[in-house]
C-alpha positions as CSV (number, residue, x, y, z in Angstrom):
1,X,158.6,282.8,58.0
2,X,161.3,281.0,56.1
3,X,164.5,281.2,58.5
4,X,166.6,279.2,56.4
5,X,166.7,281.7,53.5
6,X,166.2,279.3,50.9
7,X,165.3,275.5,50.7
8,X,166.6,273.7,53.8
9,X,168.7,270.6,53.4
10,X,167.9,269.4,56.8
11,X,167.6,270.2,60.5
12,X,170.7,270.9,62.5
13,X,170.5,269.6,66.1
14,X,173.5,270.2,68.6
15,X,173.9,266.8,70.4
16,X,174.7,268.7,73.7
17,X,172.2,271.3,74.1
18,X,169.6,270.3,71.4
19,X,169.4,273.7,70.0
20,X,167.9,273.0,66.3
21,X,167.5,274.9,63.4
22,X,167.0,274.4,59.6
23,X,170.2,274.5,57.7
24,X,170.5,275.7,54.1
25,X,174.2,274.9,53.5
26,X,176.9,272.4,54.9
27,X,180.6,273.1,53.9
28,X,183.3,275.7,53.9
29,X,181.7,278.0,51.2
30,X,178.5,279.6,52.1
31,X,176.2,280.4,49.1
32,X,176.1,283.9,47.5
33,X,179.4,284.9,48.9
34,X,182.5,285.6,46.7
35,X,185.5,285.4,48.8
36,X,184.6,283.7,52.0
37,X,185.9,280.3,52.8
38,X,185.3,279.1,56.5
39,X,188.0,277.1,58.3
40,X,185.8,274.3,58.9
41,X,182.9,272.2,57.2
42,X,180.0,273.6,59.1
43,X,176.3,273.9,58.9
44,X,174.9,277.4,58.3
45,X,171.8,279.5,57.1
46,X,171.1,282.6,55.6
47,X,171.0,285.4,58.2
48,X,167.3,285.8,59.0
49,X,167.7,289.3,60.3
50,X,169.5,290.7,57.3
51,X,168.0,291.5,53.7
52,X,171.4,291.1,52.2
53,X,171.8,287.8,50.4
54,X,175.5,287.2,51.3
55,X,175.1,287.5,55.0
56,X,175.0,284.1,56.9
57,X,174.9,282.3,60.3
58,X,177.1,279.5,61.4
59,X,175.1,277.3,63.3
60,X,177.5,274.3,64.1
61,X,179.8,271.5,63.2
62,X,181.2,268.3,64.0
63,X,183.5,267.7,66.7
64,X,187.0,266.7,65.2
65,X,187.5,264.1,68.0
66,X,184.3,262.4,68.6
67,X,182.2,263.6,65.6
68,X,179.3,264.7,67.5
69,X,177.3,267.5,66.0
70,X,177.7,270.6,68.1
71,X,176.6,274.1,67.9
72,X,179.0,277.2,68.1
73,X,177.6,278.0,71.6
74,X,180.0,278.6,74.2
75,X,178.6,275.9,76.5
76,X,178.9,273.3,73.7
77,X,182.0,273.8,71.8
78,X,185.3,275.7,71.1
79,X,187.1,276.6,67.8
80,X,191.0,276.3,68.2
81,X,192.3,275.3,64.8
82,X,189.3,272.7,64.5
83,X,186.0,272.4,66.3
84,X,185.9,270.5,69.6
85,X,182.9,269.9,71.7
86,X,183.4,270.8,75.4
87,X,183.4,267.3,76.8
88,X,186.6,266.4,74.5
89,X,188.2,269.7,75.5
90,X,187.9,268.7,79.1
91,X,189.0,265.3,78.3
92,X,192.2,266.7,76.8
93,X,192.5,269.9,78.3
94,X,196.3,269.5,79.2
95,X,196.9,269.2,75.2
96,X,195.5,272.8,74.7
97,X,197.7,275.8,75.1
98,X,197.7,277.6,78.6
99,X,195.3,280.5,77.4
100,X,192.7,278.0,76.4
101,X,193.1,276.0,79.4
102,X,192.7,278.9,81.7
103,X,189.6,280.0,79.7
104,X,187.9,276.7,80.0
105,X,188.8,276.6,83.8
106,X,187.4,280.2,84.2
107,X,184.1,279.3,82.5
108,X,183.7,276.2,84.6
109,X,184.1,278.2,87.9
110,X,181.5,280.7,86.7
111,X,179.2,278.0,85.9
112,X,179.6,276.4,89.4
113,X,179.1,279.8,91.1
114,X,175.9,280.6,89.1
115,X,174.6,277.1,89.9
116,X,175.3,277.2,93.5
């Protein structure tokens, strides 16, 4: 089964969680879409669960601070005007708005409780 929905350009791999998947486009304009322009240069693929050609999945992007390739998973990155990996978010947490700080701190406390 070809999950890339076309010829794969390569293999996307998150540098934090090691999730990997073939990707079929990189950029802000997914193929087979008319008016969609994404807010970041990202790796993506055709949605393997949809028969519609214009449906796609964003796999991840590069952290705007350290340039690590990270997936869009909540444990790996955060999009706030740009993509940030969570280690960079934590290192620069005081520079984010209070709402983002609270969400990151809440997520951290939930992780501690679940690992106890």
